C-alpha positions in Angstrom: -35.8 -3.5 -8.2 -37.0 -1.3 -5.3 -34.9 1.7 -4.4 -32.7 1.3 -1.3 -35.1 2.9 1.3 -38.1 0.7 0.6 -35.9 -2.4 0.2 -34.2 -1.8 3.6 -37.6 -0.9 5.2 -39.2 -4.1 3.9 -36.2 -6.2 5.1 -36.4 -4.6 8.6 -40.1 -5.2 8.7 -39.7 -8.8 7.8 -37.0 -9.3 10.5 -39.1 -7.6 13.2 -42.3 -9.5 12.2 -40.4 -12.7 12.8 -38.9 -11.6 16.1 -41.8 -9.8 17.8 -44.2 -11.8 19.9 -48.0 -11.0 20.3 -48.4 -8.1 22.9 -44.8 -7.0 22.5 -43.6 -3.4 22.8 -41.5 -2.0 19.9 -39.5 1.2 20.6 -39.1 3.3 17.5 -36.7 6.1 16.5 -37.1 9.1 14.3 -36.6 9.3 10.5 -37.3 7.9 7.1 -36.0 4.3 7.6 -38.2 3.9 10.6 -41.2 5.3 8.7 -40.7 3.0 5.8 -40.3 -0.1 8.0 -43.5 0.8 10.0 -45.5 1.2 6.8 -44.7 -2.4 5.8 -45.5 -3.5 9.3 -48.8 -1.6 9.8 -51.2 -4.5 8.9 -49.5 -6.8 11.5 -49.8 -4.5 14.6 -53.6 -4.8 15.2 -53.5 -8.6 14.6 -50.7 -9.2 17.1 -51.6 -6.4 19.5 -48.1 -5.0 19.3 -47.7 -1.6 20.9 -45.2 1.1 19.7 -43.4 3.6 21.9 -41.3 6.5 20.6 -37.7 6.9 21.5 -37.7 10.6 20.5 -40.0 13.6 20.1 -41.0 14.4 16.5 -42.3 11.0 15.7 -46.0 12.0 15.4 -45.1 14.4 12.5 -44.5 11.5 10.2 -46.1 8.4 11.7 -49.5 9.4 10.4 -48.3 8.3 7.0 -47.8 4.7 8.2 -51.5 4.1 9.1 -50.4 3.4 12.7 -51.4 6.6 14.4 -54.9 6.6 15.8 -57.0 5.7 18.8 -57.4 2.1 17.4 -53.6 1.6 17.8 -51.6 1.3 20.9 -49.1 4.1 20.1 -47.3 5.9 22.9 -45.6 8.9 21.4 -43.6 11.7 23.0 -45.8 14.7 22.2 -42.9 17.2 21.5 -40.6 18.1 18.7 -37.3 16.2 18.5 -35.4 19.4 19.2 -36.6 22.4 21.2 -35.4 26.0 21.4 -33.6 25.8 24.8 -31.9 23.5 27.2 -34.3 24.6 30.0 -37.4 23.8 27.8 -36.0 20.4 26.9 -35.4 19.6 30.6 -38.9 20.8 31.6 -40.4 18.6 28.9 -38.4 15.6 29.9 -39.8 15.8 33.5 -43.4 16.3 32.4 -45.2 13.2 33.7 -46.5 12.0 30.3 -43.1 12.5 28.5 -41.3 10.9 31.4 -43.6 7.9 31.3 -43.1 7.4 27.6 -39.3 7.7 28.0 -39.4 5.2 30.8 -41.7 2.9 28.8 -39.3 3.0 25.8 -36.4 1.8 28.0 -38.5 -1.3 28.9 -39.0 -2.5 25.3 -37.6 -5.8 24.2 -37.0 -4.5 20.6 -36.0 -1.2 19.2 -35.9 0.2 15.6 -33.7 3.1 14.7 -32.4 4.9 11.6 -28.8 6.1 11.2 -28.2 9.7 10.1 -25.3 10.7 7.9 -23.6 14.1 8.5 -24.5 15.8 5.3 -26.6 18.8 4.3 -29.1 16.4 2.8 -29.7 14.6 6.1 -33.3 14.1 7.3 -32.6 16.3 10.3 -31.8 19.2 8.0 -34.8 18.6 5.7 -37.1 18.6 8.7 -35.6 21.8 10.0 -34.1 20.4 13.2 -30.5 21.3 12.1 -29.1 23.8 9.7 -26.6 23.0 7.0 -24.1 25.3 8.9 -24.6 23.3 12.1 -24.0 20.0 10.2 -20.8 21.5 8.8 -19.7 22.5 12.4 -20.5 19.0 13.8 -18.5 17.5 11.0 -15.5 19.6 11.9 -16.0 18.5 15.5 -15.6 14.9 14.3 -19.2 13.8 13.8 -19.7 10.9 11.4 -23.4 10.1 12.2 -26.3 10.5 14.5 -28.8 8.3 16.2 -31.9 9.7 17.9 -30.5 13.2 17.3 -27.2 12.5 19.1 -24.1 12.9 17.0 -21.1 10.6 17.5 -17.5 10.3 16.2 -15.8 7.5 14.3 -15.4 5.5 17.5 -19.0 5.8 18.4 -18.4 8.3 21.2 -21.2 10.8 21.7 -19.9 14.3 21.1 -20.4 17.1 23.6 -22.6 19.4 21.5 -25.0 22.1 22.7 -27.6 20.5 20.4 -27.8 17.4 22.6 -29.1 19.4 25.5 -32.0 20.6 23.3 -33.0 17.1 22.2 -36.1 15.3 23.7 -35.2 11.7 23.4 -34.1 8.5 25.2 -30.4 9.0 26.1 -27.8 6.8 24.3 -27.0 4.9 27.5 -30.7 4.0 27.9 -30.9 3.0 24.2 -28.1 0.5 24.9 -30.1 -1.2 27.6 -32.8 -2.3 25.1 -31.8 -6.0 24.4 -32.4 -6.0 20.7 -32.0 -2.7 18.7 -32.2 -3.0 14.9 -30.6 -0.2 12.8 -32.0 0.1 9.3 -29.5 2.0 7.0 -27.7 1.5 3.6 -25.8 3.4 1.0 -22.2 4.6 0.4 -23.0 8.0 2.2 -23.9 6.0 5.4 -20.8 3.8 5.7 -19.0 6.1 8.2 -22.2 6.6 10.2 -22.9 2.9 10.4 -19.4 2.0 11.4 -19.4 4.6 14.2 -22.9 3.4 15.4 -21.7 -0.2 15.6 -18.5 0.8 17.4 -20.6 2.8 19.9 -22.8 -0.3 20.4 -25.9 1.9 19.7 -27.5 -1.1 18.0 -26.7 -4.8 17.8 -28.7 -5.7 14.7 -28.0 -4.1 11.3 -30.4 -4.3 8.4 -28.6 -3.2 5.2 -28.0 -4.2 1.6 -25.3 -6.4 0.1 -23.2 -3.5 -1.3 -23.2 -1.7 2.1 -22.4 -4.9 4.0 -19.5 -5.7 1.7 -18.0 -2.2 2.1 -18.5 -2.3 5.9 -16.6 -5.7 6.1 -13.9 -4.3 3.8 -13.5 -1.2 6.0 -13.7 -3.0 9.3 -11.2 -5.6 8.2 
């Protein structure tokens, strides 16, 4: 059997390949679930002329490993980190014409693909240096159960008022909700609270997960 991440990535890729039409636009989030999914989808993109657009900064740092990043592919990526050093810089970057165009384009996509972050010191945001373990501990004390696109939310899916969010270069949660079909790829016992909060906050309307996670989600939701 494949480990969880490749299994979920393969399942998400299979779903999207069935749903996406030729010449479609797919908006992609940041993180390992997205990367794994795109790696499975890479051979299909040129054949179907599917374009990708990033929902956050920081995507170009890992998308090169998927075989999708290059002049031969129609990839529109926000050319910034996910998180920058100040609120002023984040605001300046958001209004730069190219960044603004990519953010606007992402909001017009018919399909989105996101990962769901757990609030732990092993989170991808910590491993990539966007958050410290101390910040994660603070967010947890403030009620955070998960993050999507670098925005942390509580158990009800309400986005928390954190200074971090003013430093993030990404599509806002309200604009993410306007994309008609958003698939979240996530699984594992450490992601249960994050997935439940994400679903309650309507940050995605399709969940790609495994049987054990689905069973626990149904048990907890019931």
